[in-house]
KEMARZA-66426 format. One record per residue (C-alpha): x, y, z; residue in three letters. Coordinates in pm, whole numbers, plus 50000, padded with zeros to 5 digits. Example, Ala and Ser with C-alpha at 12.3 -4.5 7.8 and 13.67 -1.06 7.14 Angstrom:
! KEMARZA-66426
    c1    c2    c3 resn
 51230 49550 50780  ala
 51367 49894 50714  ser
! end
This chain:
! KEMARZA-66426
    c1    c2    c3 resn
 43176 39647 96429  met
 43216 39215 96357  pro
 43074 38994 96639  ser
 43364 38799 96812  pro
 43390 38433 96848  his
 43221 38353 97174  pro
 43497 38134 97298  thr
 43749 38398 97180  ala
 43548 38637 97389  thr
 43523 38469 97692  ala
 43930 38406 97662  ser
 43932 38765 97618  ser
 43762 38886 97871  ala
 43920 38687 98138  asp
 44244 38905 98007  his
 44095 39217 97966  leu
 43930 39128 98327  ala
 44267 39189 98451  asn
 44416 39481 98301  ser
 44255 39775 98524  gly
 44046 40056 98397  met
 44120 40028 98031  glu
 44069 39654 98025  gly
 43705 39763 98195  arg
 43601 39985 97898  asn
 43722 39745 97629  met
 43502 39472 97743  ile
 43242 39751 97792  lys
 43244 39880 97424  gln
 43255 39410 97310  leu
 42932 39385 97513  val
 42776 39743 97375  ile
 42874 39604 97010  ala
 42739 39236 97066  leu
 42398 39433 97220  ala
 42394 39596 96861  ala
 42481 39321 96657  gly
 42222 39134 96827  val
 41985 39378 96817  ala
 41970 39416 96446  thr
 41976 39069 96389  leu
 41620 39065 96615  ala
 41509 39305 96352  ser
 41587 39177 96028  leu
 41486 38806 96121  thr
 41141 38965 96242  ser
 41102 39095 95916  ala
 41215 38846 95697  asn
 40929 38696 95918  ala
 40684 38947 95777  leu
 40784 38873 95465  asp
 40543 38600 95333  cys
 40478 38675 94993  gly
 40229 38471 94840  ala
 40277 38169 95105  asp
 40009 38133 95249  thr
 40090 37867 95537  leu
 40354 38155 95653  cys
 40096 38450 95633  thr
 39886 38221 95841  ile
 40141 38094 96080  arg
 40225 38470 96155  glu
 39878 38583 96204  gly
 39764 38319 96457  gly
 39463 38355 96311  val
 39364 38027 96028  leu
 38979 38183 95915  arg
 38798 37948 95860  ile
 38432 37920 95591  gly
 38144 37741 95787  thr
 37777 37735 95771  lys
 37569 37811 96067  asp
 37261 37596 96019  asp
 37357 37314 95888  tyr
 37343 37121 96229  lys
 37577 36896 96344  pro
 37843 36924 96113  trp
 37859 37317 96160  ser
 37634 37484 96363  tyr
 37565 37793 96608  arg
 37518 37711 96976  ala
 37304 37905 97208  ser
 37568 38146 97322  asp
 37682 38233 96948  gly
 37971 37983 96922  ser
 38020 37784 96650  phe
 37971 37389 96679  lys
 37984 37107 96481  gly
 38206 36854 96315  met
 38383 37023 96034  glu
 38415 37277 96349  val
 38558 36993 96575  asp
 38762 36970 96244  ile
 38865 37304 96199  gly
 38983 37336 96530  asn
 39200 37010 96459  arg
 39354 37185 96152  ile
 39441 37490 96369  ala
 39541 37362 96678  glu
 39845 37164 96438  ala
 39915 37492 96316  leu
 40011 37674 96665  gly
 39671 37923 96524  val
 39356 38021 96625  lys
 39058 37899 96468  ala
 38871 38215 96390  glu
 38520 38104 96203  phe
 38333 38286 95916  val
 37988 38221 95803  lys
 37888 38084 95475  val
 37567 37998 95291  thr
 37599 37728 95011  ser
 37571 38083 94807  ala
 37882 38273 94888  asn
 38122 37982 95005  arg
 38336 37989 94738  phe
 38310 38369 94625  glu
 38429 38417 95017  phe
 38731 38187 94924  leu
 38848 38285 94591  ala
 38819 38677 94674  gln
 39048 38599 95033  gly
 38792 38610 95330  gln
 38846 38274 95390  ile
 39138 38084 95403  asp
 39009 37781 95426  leu
 38677 37618 95396  met
 38495 37319 95539  ile
 38105 37353 95457  ala
 37914 37069 95356  ser
 38103 37088 94987  ala
 38047 36853 94749  ser
 38330 36768 94582  asp
 38247 36854 94166  thr
 38455 36909 93849  ala
 38206 37282 93810  glu
 38301 37347 94145  arg
 38718 37277 94070  arg
 38697 37555 93861  lys
 38680 37814 94125  ile
 38838 37634 94390  val
 39150 37357 94444  ala
 38969 37047 94700  phe
 39225 36895 94966  val
 39257 36515 94890  his
 39170 36256 95032  pro
 38766 36425 95100  asn
 38689 36401 95451  tyr
 38295 36300 95428  tyr
 38056 36198 95164  ser
 37633 36239 95071  ser
 37472 36183 94789  gly
 37096 36369 94756  tyr
 36750 36287 94797  thr
 36361 36383 94850  ala
 36238 36448 95261  phe
 35846 36416 95200  leu
 35564 36456 95413  pro
 35378 36125 95452  glu
 35061 36201 95321  ala
 35258 36286 94995  val
 35261 35848 94770  thr
 35550 35851 94638  ala
 35790 35556 94557  thr
 35960 35716 94240  asp
 36152 35984 94125  trp
 35955 35991 93843  ser
 35655 36039 94024  gln
 35796 36436 94152  leu
 35830 36476 93797  ser
 35641 36836 93743  gly
 35644 36895 94155  gln
 35803 37196 94338  thr
 36016 37071 94578  leu
 36239 37326 94820  cys
 36634 37307 94868  ala
 36937 37564 94977  ala
 37069 37827 94740  gln
 37398 37669 94568  gly
 37377 37286 94667  ala
 37483 37155 94432  trp
 37215 36878 94362  tyr
 36989 37122 94267  asn
 37052 37119 93857  lys
 37064 36720 93858  pro
 36783 36684 93971  ala
 36623 36928 93818  gln
 36753 36802 93478  glu
 36738 36433 93556  thr
 36380 36388 93752  phe
 36255 36678 93603  gly
 36137 36856 93893  ile
 36106 37155 93960  asn
 36364 37340 94228  val
 36216 37647 94468  leu
 36580 37765 94616  ala
 36681 37934 94950  phe
 36948 38096 95168  ala
 36878 37831 95432  gly
 36762 37570 95605  ser
 36527 37722 95792  ala
 36437 37934 95496  glu
 36363 37594 95295  thr
 36195 37465 95655  glu
 35940 37743 95631  ala
 35852 37754 95268  ala
 35770 37430 95253  met
 35521 37462 95579  gln
 35380 37697 95436  gln
 35303 37467 95152  gly
 35540 37655 94857  arg
 35648 37354 94803  cys
 35559 36922 94831  val
 35903 36837 94996  gly
 36276 36951 95062  leu
 36570 36861 94830  leu
 36873 36778 95108  glu
 37165 36554 95149  asp
 37061 36225 95276  asp
 37272 36281 95617  asn
 37122 36546 95669  lys
 36760 36387 95612  ile
 36919 36047 95854  asn
 36942 36363 96127  val
 36619 36531 96054  arg
 36474 36143 96099  leu
 36617 36134 96418  ser
 36395 36394 96568  asp
 36062 36377 96672  pro
 36002 36776 96549  lys
 35993 36560 96184  trp
 35784 36213 96296  ala
 35549 36261 96009  asp
 35848 36331 95694  phe
 35976 36007 95537  lys
 36272 35959 95252  ala
 36116 35699 95027  pro
 36303 35791 94735  leu
 36649 35619 94630  pro
 37003 35837 94732  val
 37140 35975 94441  gln
 37453 36077 94282  ala
 37697 35992 94604  val
 37944 36210 94647  thr
 38212 36275 94862  pro
 38237 36600 95018  trp
 38553 36837 95027  gly
 38746 37112 95231  met
 38875 37363 95012  ala
 39192 37599 94956  val
 39276 37891 94658  arg
 39435 37707 94388  his
 39749 37904 94454  asp
 39712 37694 94772  asp
 39701 37378 94628  arg
 40035 37237 94541  phe
 40185 37434 94841  ala
 40253 37431 95162  pro
 39862 37480 95331  phe
 39754 37287 95067  gly
 39973 37018 95088  tyr
 39959 37073 95518  phe
 39570 37068 95556  val
 39566 36733 95299  ala
 39788 36571 95546  gly
 39615 36659 95856  val
 39283 36489 95699  ile
 39486 36195 95576  ser
 39589 36109 95976  glu
 39261 36242 96083  met
 39120 35896 95861  his
 39447 35748 95872  arg
 39404 35733 96327  ser
 38971 35710 96295  gly
 38900 35995 96487  asp
 38692 36104 96240  leu
 38450 35825 96307  leu
 38493 35965 96590  lys
 38434 36250 96533  leu
 38117 36192 96384  glu
 38009 35986 96694  thr
 38091 36231 96966  asp
 37859 36456 96715  asn
 37567 36244 96800  gly
 37613 36114 96364  ile
 37596 35706 96318  lys
 37903 35627 96157  asn
 37901 35644 95764  ser
 38035 35411 95563  ala
 38274 35649 95381  phe
 38436 35673 95632  leu
 38506 35378 95751  gln
 38563 35265 95396  gln
 38863 35544 95436  met
 38954 35484 95727  his
 39030 35071 95603  asp
 39217 35190 95371  ala
 39441 35439 95525  leu
 39493 35264 95896  lys
 39787 35187 96063  asp
 39925 34804 95947  his
 40088 34724 96230  ile
 39804 34832 96503  asp
! end
């Protein structure tokens, strides 16, 4: 039964209420019909809302969870706290994006070797895992712009190693993480042998066992190491190479779709507001030149 206009319903009810039992029966029938119509509309609305198709943003909102792939051994950007939870600057960024979406952030452990496959295969929705944005990697996933961080690579060496130039490491073996973007260019450019392992703990252990003369890592990670008394007998004497921005990534289908645009908007605002600079400080990281430059470029001209 078609639902009458609300104004007509109210006036009809007033008239029928004064018409005895017949009027009251008709009102009852109208109420039942209206209730049935509302229930049907609610059912249709719910069904339509759940039919997200290939719209990742819709699926995330309906499911109430944003699955974020991040590392658990890359302190202070992403790591496991003593209680087992994920912590770090990249985790803070992920939480901000989930909060803006109005959903819960669910962090999934990834490594340098599997992070792109996890995203491409749909095991995560968003990757924030210290991934440098390179042309080769863009063939696998889509990086969201603007980039949120930046780094280059260099060598972390014991004080006993006297090298002051990259050419002096030619033919030497450096330990590194599997899948790190700089492994190949370091080999090709400087003739270094790379011995790759799954994570930071494994690379450190191999170096301490004498399997390599030092570590090949991004300069941000090395700067954190150098502030730790544990590594007082180590140094980073060589020039930083191939400074490259880090990007958070989505699947190719999401790059120019609602989800990709949403993430790009959040990260742009975090640059503009200075929130990324604050997150660096909050996580014990010295403010980087890249984030300062991005903030200066995007900040509100009136503030």
